[in-house]
KEKOL-269179 format. One record per residue (C-alpha): x, y, z negated; residue in one letter; residue number from 0; chain. Coordinates in nm, 4 decimals, padded with zeros to 6 digits. Layout:
BEGIN
+----------+----------+----------+------+------+-------+
!     east !    north !       up ! tigu ! rodo ! torro !
+----------+----------+----------+------+------+-------+
!        X !        Y !        Z !    A !  NUM !     A !
...
+----------+----------+----------+------+------+-------+
# end
This chain:
BEGIN
+----------+----------+----------+------+------+-------+
!     east !    north !       up ! tigu ! rodo ! torro !
+----------+----------+----------+------+------+-------+
!  01.5013 ! -00.3245 ! -01.7776 !    M !    0 !     A !
!  01.6257 ! -00.0213 ! -01.6528 !    E !    1 !     A !
!  01.8789 !  00.0027 ! -01.3336 !    S !    2 !     A !
!  02.1996 !  00.1294 ! -01.3767 !    R !    3 !     A !
!  02.5322 !  00.1752 ! -01.1511 !    L !    4 !     A !
!  02.7822 ! -00.0070 ! -01.1340 !    A !    5 !     A !
!  03.1200 !  00.0043 ! -00.9176 !    V !    6 !     A !
!  03.1206 ! -00.3180 ! -00.6953 !    D !    7 !     A !
!  03.4543 ! -00.5198 ! -00.5830 !    Q !    8 !     A !
!  03.5339 ! -00.2649 ! -00.2948 !    K !    9 !     A !
!  03.4792 !  00.0078 ! -00.5501 !    D !   10 !     A !
!  03.1549 !  00.1250 ! -00.4461 !    N !   11 !     A !
!  02.9098 !  00.2691 ! -00.6280 !    L !   12 !     A !
!  02.6119 !  00.0262 ! -00.6352 !    V !   13 !     A !
!  02.2354 ! -00.0070 ! -00.7835 !    E !   14 !     A !
!  02.2764 ! -00.3087 ! -01.0700 !    M !   15 !     A !
!  01.9293 ! -00.4220 ! -01.1537 !    R !   16 !     A !
!  01.8384 ! -00.6644 ! -01.4619 !    P !   17 !     A !
!  01.7016 ! -00.9813 ! -01.3399 !    S !   18 !     A !
!  01.3600 ! -01.1357 ! -01.3887 !    A !   19 !     A !
!  01.3037 ! -01.3972 ! -01.6414 !    P !   20 !     A !
!  01.3274 ! -01.7329 ! -01.4280 !    T !   21 !     A !
!  00.9818 ! -01.9097 ! -01.3847 !    Q !   22 !     A !
!  00.8446 ! -02.2093 ! -01.2237 !    P !   23 !     A !
!  00.9027 ! -02.2850 ! -00.9177 !    T !   24 !     A !
!  00.5562 ! -02.3185 ! -00.7786 !    L !   25 !     A !
!  00.4525 ! -01.9736 ! -00.9503 !    I !   26 !     A !
!  00.7388 ! -01.8217 ! -00.7993 !    R !   27 !     A !
!  00.6022 ! -01.9815 ! -00.4888 !    I !   28 !     A !
!  00.2339 ! -01.8715 ! -00.5371 !    A !   29 !     A !
!  00.3995 ! -01.4943 ! -00.6338 !    A !   30 !     A !
!  00.5701 ! -01.4853 ! -00.2720 !    R !   31 !     A !
!  00.2462 ! -01.5922 ! -00.0869 !    I !   32 !     A !
!  00.0587 ! -01.3317 ! -00.2757 !    I !   33 !     A !
!  00.3339 ! -01.0847 ! -00.2141 !    S !   34 !     A !
!  00.3268 ! -01.1240 !  00.1655 !    Y !   35 !     A !
! -00.0762 ! -01.1939 !  00.1931 !    I !   36 !     A !
! -00.1318 ! -00.8374 ! -00.0160 !    F !   37 !     A !
!  00.1270 ! -00.6901 !  00.1272 !    H !   38 !     A !
!  00.0915 ! -00.2842 !  00.1310 !    P !   39 !     A !
!  00.0258 ! -00.2784 !  00.5255 !    I !   40 !     A !
! -00.2383 ! -00.5340 !  00.5555 !    F !   41 !     A !
! -00.4105 ! -00.3783 !  00.2308 !    I !   42 !     A !
! -00.5992 ! -00.0922 !  00.4598 !    P !   43 !     A !
! -00.6859 ! -00.3482 !  00.7502 !    V !   44 !     A !
! -00.8724 ! -00.5746 !  00.4448 !    Y !   45 !     A !
! -01.0369 ! -00.2727 !  00.3009 !    L !   46 !     A !
! -01.1438 ! -00.1154 !  00.6457 !    C !   47 !     A !
! -01.2877 ! -00.4695 !  00.7560 !    W !   48 !     A !
! -01.5002 ! -00.4653 !  00.4167 !    F !   49 !     A !
! -01.6675 ! -00.1914 !  00.4656 !    V !   50 !     A !
! -01.7635 ! -00.2573 !  00.7864 !    V !   51 !     A !
! -01.8565 ! -00.6201 !  00.6850 !    R !   52 !     A !
! -02.0727 ! -00.4771 !  00.3671 !    T !   53 !     A !
! -02.1249 ! -00.1692 !  00.4804 !    Q !   54 !     A !
! -02.3223 ! -00.1643 !  00.8392 !    S !   55 !     A !
! -02.5716 !  00.0935 !  00.8271 !    Y !   56 !     A !
! -02.2638 !  00.3830 !  00.7724 !    L !   57 !     A !
! -02.2302 !  00.1957 !  01.1448 !    F !   58 !     A !
! -02.5710 !  00.1923 !  01.2693 !    A !   59 !     A !
! -02.4712 !  00.3793 !  01.5809 !    A !   60 !     A !
! -02.1674 !  00.1840 !  01.6868 !    L !   61 !     A !
! -02.2125 ! -00.1287 !  01.8485 !    S !   62 !     A !
! -02.0170 ! -00.4994 !  01.7046 !    Q !   63 !     A !
! -01.7717 ! -00.3849 !  01.9648 !    W !   64 !     A !
! -01.6770 ! -00.0304 !  01.8388 !    E !   65 !     A !
! -01.6619 ! -00.1854 !  01.5033 !    K !   66 !     A !
! -01.3660 ! -00.4441 !  01.6186 !    T !   67 !     A !
! -01.2372 ! -00.1874 !  01.8253 !    I !   68 !     A !
! -01.2165 !  00.0275 !  01.4751 !    F !   69 !     A !
! -01.0932 ! -00.2217 !  01.2871 !    V !   70 !     A !
! -00.7992 ! -00.2786 !  01.5346 !    L !   71 !     A !
! -00.7119 !  00.0708 !  01.5598 !    R !   72 !     A !
! -00.6461 ! -00.0151 !  01.1725 !    F !   73 !     A !
! -00.4420 ! -00.2881 !  01.2542 !    G !   74 !     A !
! -00.2301 ! -00.0603 !  01.4975 !    V !   75 !     A !
! -00.1751 !  00.2341 !  01.3055 !    M !   76 !     A !
! -00.1213 !  00.0999 !  00.9543 !    Y !   77 !     A !
!  00.0510 ! -00.2411 !  01.0470 !    V !   78 !     A !
!  00.1496 ! -00.2904 !  01.3625 !    M !   79 !     A !
!  00.3480 !  00.0853 !  01.3797 !    F !   80 !     A !
!  00.5402 !  00.0474 !  01.0338 !    P !   81 !     A !
!  00.6522 ! -00.3112 !  01.0979 !    L !   82 !     A !
!  00.8075 ! -00.2236 !  01.4416 !    V !   83 !     A !
!  00.9503 !  00.0690 !  01.3038 !    S !   84 !     A !
!  01.1229 ! -00.0946 !  00.9859 !    V !   85 !     A !
!  01.2493 ! -00.4317 !  01.2778 !    L !   86 !     A !
!  01.3949 ! -00.1024 !  01.4815 !    L !   87 !     A !
!  01.5276 !  00.0326 !  01.2101 !    M !   88 !     A !
!  01.6900 ! -00.2777 !  01.0789 !    K !   89 !     A !
!  01.8108 ! -00.3202 !  01.4340 !    A !   90 !     A !
!  01.9999 !  00.0431 !  01.4249 !    L !   91 !     A !
!  02.1733 ! -00.0576 !  01.1073 !    G !   92 !     A !
!  01.9042 !  00.2597 !  00.9256 !    F !   93 !     A !
!  01.8086 !  00.0080 !  00.6620 !    I !   94 !     A !
!  01.9994 ! -00.2814 !  00.5379 !    S !   95 !     A !
!  01.7085 ! -00.5091 !  00.4276 !    S !   96 !     A !
!  01.3718 ! -00.5763 !  00.5873 !    F !   97 !     A !
!  01.2432 ! -00.6164 !  00.2354 !    Q !   98 !     A !
!  01.3713 ! -00.2549 !  00.1405 !    L !   99 !     A !
!  01.5599 ! -00.3345 ! -00.1953 !    K !  100 !     A !
!  01.6686 ! -00.0505 ! -00.2454 !    T !  101 !     A !
!  01.5673 !  00.3300 ! -00.2734 !    Q !  102 !     A !
!  01.7946 !  00.4239 ! -00.0185 !    K !  103 !     A !
!  01.6298 !  00.1925 !  00.2240 !    D !  104 !     A !
!  01.3548 !  00.3175 !  00.1861 !    R !  105 !     A !
!  01.3662 !  00.7184 !  00.2220 !    I !  106 !     A !
!  01.3301 !  00.6516 !  00.5963 !    I !  107 !     A !
!  01.0142 !  00.3892 !  00.6300 !    P !  108 !     A !
!  00.8398 !  00.6407 !  00.4173 !    Y !  109 !     A !
!  00.9162 !  00.9446 !  00.6022 !    V !  110 !     A !
!  00.8162 !  00.7574 !  00.9165 !    V !  111 !     A !
!  00.4962 !  00.6175 !  00.7512 !    C !  112 !     A !
!  00.4125 !  00.9643 !  00.6233 !    M !  113 !     A !
!  00.3746 !  01.0716 !  01.0093 !    I !  114 !     A !
!  00.1957 !  00.7537 !  01.1321 !    Y !  115 !     A !
! -00.0667 !  00.8366 !  00.8240 !    Y !  116 !     A !
! -00.1204 !  01.1728 !  00.9127 !    W !  117 !     A !
! -00.1822 !  01.0937 !  01.2055 !    W !  118 !     A !
! -00.4780 !  00.8865 !  01.1338 !    M !  119 !     A !
! -00.6559 !  01.0832 !  00.9091 !    W !  120 !     A !
! -00.6208 !  01.3659 !  01.1634 !    Y !  121 !     A !
! -00.8224 !  01.1675 !  01.4201 !    V !  122 !     A !
! -01.0253 !  01.0209 !  01.1519 !    L !  123 !     A !
! -01.0895 !  01.3900 !  01.0340 !    H !  124 !     A !
! -01.1899 !  01.5186 !  01.3669 !    N !  125 !     A !
! -01.4569 !  01.1935 !  01.4614 !    Q !  126 !     A !
! -01.7491 !  01.2485 !  01.2746 !    P !  127 !     A !
! -01.8792 !  00.9402 !  01.3986 !    Q !  128 !     A !
! -01.7329 !  00.7747 !  01.1328 !    F !  129 !     A !
! -01.7935 !  00.7044 !  00.7449 !    P !  130 !     A !
! -01.6512 !  00.9994 !  00.5269 !    N !  131 !     A !
! -01.4997 !  00.7289 !  00.2976 !    A !  132 !     A !
! -01.2539 !  00.6256 !  00.6091 !    F !  133 !     A !
! -01.1617 !  00.9745 !  00.6222 !    V !  134 !     A !
! -01.0650 !  00.9577 !  00.2360 !    T !  135 !     A !
! -00.9228 !  00.6435 !  00.2294 !    L !  136 !     A !
! -00.6246 !  00.7700 !  00.5566 !    S !  137 !     A !
! -00.6112 !  01.0612 !  00.3671 !    F !  138 !     A !
! -00.5531 !  00.9188 !  00.0086 !    A !  139 !     A !
! -00.2691 !  00.6692 !  00.2155 !    I !  140 !     A !
! -00.0856 !  00.9632 !  00.3206 !    F !  141 !     A !
! -00.0653 !  01.1419 ! -00.0528 !    L !  142 !     A !
!  00.0477 !  00.7927 ! -00.1548 !    A !  143 !     A !
!  00.3584 !  00.7702 !  00.0888 !    S !  144 !     A !
!  00.4013 !  01.1594 ! -00.0105 !    I !  145 !     A !
!  00.3804 !  01.0958 ! -00.3689 !    M !  146 !     A !
!  00.6280 !  00.7300 ! -00.3444 !    G !  147 !     A !
!  00.8824 !  00.9403 ! -00.1456 !    L !  148 !     A !
!  00.9134 !  01.1872 ! -00.4167 !    M !  149 !     A !
!  00.9308 !  00.9205 ! -00.6922 !    A !  150 !     A !
!  01.2140 !  00.7121 ! -00.5005 !    N !  151 !     A !
!  01.4408 !  00.9596 ! -00.5730 !    I !  152 !     A !
!  01.4248 !  00.8589 ! -00.9715 !    N !  153 !     A !
!  01.2659 !  00.4875 ! -00.9178 !    M !  154 !     A !
!  01.1940 !  00.2733 ! -00.6570 !    K !  155 !     A !
!  00.8700 !  00.2380 ! -00.7140 !    V !  156 !     A !
!  00.6031 ! -00.0448 ! -00.6088 !    S !  157 !     A !
!  00.4560 ! -00.0046 ! -00.2762 !    M !  158 !     A !
!  00.2503 ! -00.3387 ! -00.3520 !    H !  159 !     A !
!  00.1562 ! -00.1650 ! -00.6840 !    A !  160 !     A !
!  00.0633 !  00.1948 ! -00.4904 !    M !  161 !     A !
! -00.1825 ! -00.0004 ! -00.2457 !    A !  162 !     A !
! -00.3436 ! -00.2118 ! -00.5426 !    A !  163 !     A !
! -00.4280 !  00.1314 ! -00.6864 !    G !  164 !     A !
! -00.5783 !  00.2632 ! -00.3941 !    I !  165 !     A !
! -00.7610 ! -00.0376 ! -00.2902 !    M !  166 !     A !
! -00.9208 ! -00.0488 ! -00.6800 !    T !  167 !     A !
! -00.9859 !  00.3122 ! -00.6486 !    A !  168 !     A !
! -01.1800 !  00.2520 ! -00.2987 !    F !  169 !     A !
! -01.3732 ! -00.0062 ! -00.3985 !    V !  170 !     A !
! -01.4768 !  00.2020 ! -00.7479 !    M !  171 !     A !
! -01.5597 !  00.5311 ! -00.5160 !    L !  172 !     A !
! -01.8002 !  00.2906 ! -00.2507 !    L !  173 !     A !
! -01.9157 !  00.1383 ! -00.5797 !    G !  174 !     A !
! -01.9852 !  00.4670 ! -00.8094 !    F !  175 !     A !
! -02.1396 !  00.6628 ! -00.4429 !    S !  176 !     A !
! -02.4467 !  00.3954 ! -00.3809 !    Q !  177 !     A !
! -02.7461 !  00.2677 ! -00.5256 !    D !  178 !     A !
! -02.6551 ! -00.1282 ! -00.4475 !    I !  179 !     A !
! -02.5475 ! -00.3252 ! -00.6995 !    N !  180 !     A !
! -02.1426 ! -00.3428 ! -00.6430 !    F !  181 !     A !
! -02.0282 ! -00.4738 ! -00.9744 !    G !  182 !     A !
! -01.9020 ! -00.8018 ! -00.7923 !    I !  183 !     A !
! -01.6741 ! -00.6094 ! -00.5279 !    Y !  184 !     A !
! -01.5186 ! -00.3705 ! -00.8182 !    I !  185 !     A !
! -01.4564 ! -00.7183 ! -01.0358 !    S !  186 !     A !
! -01.2728 ! -00.8707 ! -00.7807 !    I !  187 !     A !
! -01.0855 ! -00.5824 ! -00.7123 !    S !  188 !     A !
! -00.9735 ! -00.5274 ! -01.0570 !    I !  189 !     A !
! -00.8711 ! -00.9179 ! -01.0886 !    C !  190 !     A !
! -00.6681 ! -00.8772 ! -00.7146 !    L !  191 !     A !
! -00.4928 ! -00.5757 ! -00.8645 !    A !  192 !     A !
! -00.3934 ! -00.7404 ! -01.1450 !    G !  193 !     A !
! -00.2627 ! -01.0585 ! -00.9401 !    L !  194 !     A !
! -00.1124 ! -00.8240 ! -00.7062 !    I !  195 !     A !
!  00.1021 ! -00.6398 ! -00.9757 !    C !  196 !     A !
!  00.1505 ! -01.0086 ! -01.1261 !    T !  197 !     A !
!  00.3247 ! -01.1791 ! -00.8648 !    A !  198 !     A !
!  00.5418 ! -00.8780 ! -00.8180 !    R !  199 !     A !
!  00.6648 ! -00.8823 ! -01.1854 !    F !  200 !     A !
!  00.7206 ! -01.2829 ! -01.1052 !    I !  201 !     A !
!  00.8870 ! -01.2117 ! -00.7493 !    D !  202 !     A !
!  01.1234 ! -00.8926 ! -00.7483 !    S !  203 !     A !
!  01.3510 ! -00.6722 ! -00.9429 !    D !  204 !     A !
!  01.0772 ! -00.3922 ! -01.0679 !    H !  205 !     A !
!  01.0908 ! -00.3030 ! -01.3850 !    T !  206 !     A !
!  00.7646 ! -00.2030 ! -01.5662 !    P !  207 !     A !
!  00.7758 !  00.1461 ! -01.5008 !    K !  208 !     A !
!  00.8558 !  00.1035 ! -01.1244 !    E !  209 !     A !
!  00.4919 ! -00.1435 ! -01.0962 !    I !  210 !     A !
!  00.2800 !  00.0495 ! -01.3294 !    Y !  211 !     A !
!  00.3753 !  00.3921 ! -01.1975 !    G !  212 !     A !
!  00.3046 !  00.2804 ! -00.8191 !    G !  213 !     A !
! -00.0429 !  00.1697 ! -01.0211 !    L !  214 !     A !
! -00.1083 !  00.5316 ! -01.1214 !    F !  215 !     A !
!  00.0124 !  00.6623 ! -00.7998 !    I !  216 !     A !
! -00.2590 !  00.4743 ! -00.5903 !    G !  217 !     A !
! -00.4774 !  00.5658 ! -00.8327 !    I !  218 !     A !
! -00.4350 !  00.9202 ! -00.8164 !    L !  219 !     A !
! -00.3778 !  00.9550 ! -00.4476 !    S !  220 !     A !
! -00.7005 !  00.8173 ! -00.4079 !    L !  221 !     A !
! -00.8761 !  01.1097 ! -00.6733 !    L !  222 !     A !
! -00.6950 !  01.3712 ! -00.5034 !    L !  223 !     A !
! -00.8026 !  01.2571 ! -00.1545 !    A !  224 !     A !
! -01.1765 !  01.2550 ! -00.3222 !    I !  225 !     A !
! -01.1076 !  01.6158 ! -00.3910 !    E !  226 !     A !
! -00.9143 !  01.7757 ! -00.1303 !    F !  227 !     A !
! -01.0322 !  01.5349 !  00.2268 !    A !  228 !     A !
+----------+----------+----------+------+------+-------+
# end
């Protein structure tokens, strides 16, 4: 199920991708809802909220309001800025679809988001009052954007799968670095990663290589961030 190049009716060279097997309507609707809920731009905010809620001892020096502001900062950098940027790119004609359905459409968003992600890592890296786990997470997201852009040269790697890989590896990092029982959270993260990837198989034109490749990039970026952040 690999993509191939073809000439359309206007003699333009276009990428032709195989259609996914038809699924029942309810399953396709559920897959689309899951794809929206666990969109890549939301995953960092979910993880930030999760850590703030379950690892409150890491934020002993911060008030409840400061914790809320911290989560909102994640929302601004990882949700609002990328979303507004894509809207502007579409309005200016730099991309053809909000869904970034082609490899060409993904080039500029990757580069722009890479700048946001680097800046978030740089800010957290230079503010020691915040847990080191967030420095690692932000650096992993930055590395994933670089590797995603490089992989985009050859295939339309799944951004959802990349985010799922980062999420699972990050939760496992938290679990392995603490003495408390973290098994339930690790199990949930693995199940969610499987759910997200399955939804993308159903509700997208991604090939298995693009989804598994995205999952691998996400996990690898977190492992590299642990070593170099």
